[in-house]
N, C-alpha and C positions, 0 to 999 in steps of 0.2 A: 263930695270930694272930687276934684278935677283929675282926670286921667291924662297923663303925658301923651304926646303924639306917638312915641315909641310903644307905649303900653296899649294905646288904642289900636295901632297896627297889629300888634301881637294878638290882641283880642279878636280882631277882624279875621286874621289868618286861622285862629283857633276855631272860630265859628264856621269858616269855609271847610276846614278839615273835618270837623265833627259832623257838620251837615251832610257832607258827602257820604260818610259812613251811615248816618241815620236815614238819609233818603234811600240808600241801597237796601236797608233793612225794612223800612216801612212804606216806601214809595213816596213820590212827591206830595201826594194829597193825603197820605196816611199819617202825617205828623205835622203838628202846628208850630208856629213860631215860638210859643212859650217853651215847648219841649226841646226844640232845636237850641234855643238860647240856654236853657237849663243844662243841656248836654255839654255845652261849652263853658259852663260855670258862670254864666252871665244872666242878667235880667232881661226881660223882653224889651224894656225901655231902651236898652243899649242898641237894639237892633236898628232902629230908625236913624241912628247916628252913623251907621256903617253901610246900610243897604237901602236902595230905593223901594224895594218890594221883595216879597218872598220869591218871585220869579227871578229877580236879579240875583238873589242868593242861590237859587237853584241852578242858574246858568254858571255862576262862578264855581259852585261846588261840583257841578258836572265837569267843567273844564279841569278842575284839580283832580277829580277821580279818573278822568281819561288820561291825564298826564301821568298819574301814579301807575295806571295800568301799563302805559307805554314803558315806564321805567322798569317795571317787572320783566317785560319782554327783553329789554336791553340787558338787565342783570342775568337773565337766563342764558342769553346768547354769549355774554362775556364768560359765563361759567363753562360753556361748552362750545367754543368757536369752531370746532371741527364739524359739528352737526347743529347749526343754529336752528333749523326747523325742528329737529328732534328735541332740542332743548325747550323750545316754546311749546311744542305738543306735550312734552313731558310734564310741565307744570300746569298748563291750561286745561288739559284733558285728564286731570287727576281727581280722585275723590276728595283730596284735601281742598283743592280749589272749588270743587262743587259745593263743599260745606262752608266756604268762606263768603257768606252772603253780604256781610258788612264791608269786607275788604276786597272781595273778589271782583270779577269783571263787571264794570258798571253797565255795559251794554246788556248783559244777561239779566242783571238785577233790575234795570230801569228802562230797557229798550221800549217796551210797549207803553210805559208811562211817558217817556220822552216824546213819543210820537204825538201825544196829546198836549204837549207843552208849547210855549211860544218859540219864536225864532231864536232867542238867546240860548235856550237849552238845546235846541236842535243844532245850532251852530257849534256848540261845544262838543256834542256827540259826533257831528259830521267831521270836525277837525280830527278828533281822536280816531275815528274809523279810517280816515284817509291815512293817518300815520301808521295804523296797523297794516293797511293794505300795502303801503310803501315798504314797510319792514318785511312783510311776507314776500313781496315781489323780489326783494333783494336776496332772499334765501332760495329762490327757485331757479333751477337751470332753464334758461331760455335758449332754444336752438337758434344759432346764428343771429343772436341779438333780437330775437322775436320778443315782443312785449309779453309780460306774464300777468297783466292786469286781470284778465278773466279768470285765470287759474287762482290768483290770490283771492279774488272775490269768492270763488267757489270754496276755497279752503277756509276762509274766515266764516263764511255762512255755515259750513259743516261744523266747524269748531263751536261756534255760538249755539247752533241748534242742539248739538250733543250735550253741551254744558247745561243749557236750559232744560232739556228733557231729563237729564240726570238729577236736576234739582226738584222736579215736580213729581217724581215717583217716590213711593214709600219703600219699594223693594231695593235694597242696596245692591243686590246682584244685577238687577235690571239697570240700575243707574250706572254701575261699573261697565256693563255691556255696551251702553250707549257711548261711553267715553272710549273704551277699547276699540270698538268697531269704527268709530270716527277716525281715530289715530291710524288704524290699519288701512282704511280706505284712502286717507290722505297720502300715506306713504306709497300705496300702490299707484295712485293718480300721479304723483310727482315722478315716480320711476318710469312712467310710460311717456 
């Protein structure tokens, strides 16, 4: 049975969305094409009509995951425009986000895996990271128009490190302490 172009595009988008979630759960090398396609409700044969390789899919899924993460930041800021940094810290450095491995931050879930991938995946992550840095920079007070790039990089690094550490420990109190300490340290750094 032949699939319409509209249905083929819907299938392609479903594969990209599902793969982004499954890659975050299993890693790029921890899941095969068969299971990725099964997750999208399609057969492995349909893969080759939509993507040139698994790396092509990984790059597109990474781009989509980073865009989704950026949209979460935008939604948090929109919900609390009087304290945009606090809004982002509130959701990013939360136990709920720490436990969202399939839908949470793709950098925390796949950062070390992405470092071992090709340029397509790295480009997707780099674009998303730059978007995060721009967003953070716009939330920071810069004295007399002074650039806030370095401060934004330090804050993103702190946030990512705390989230990653909170995910790798078994003790929920220790996990929460990483998140709380990072938020407190960031607030102090911004205030000075």
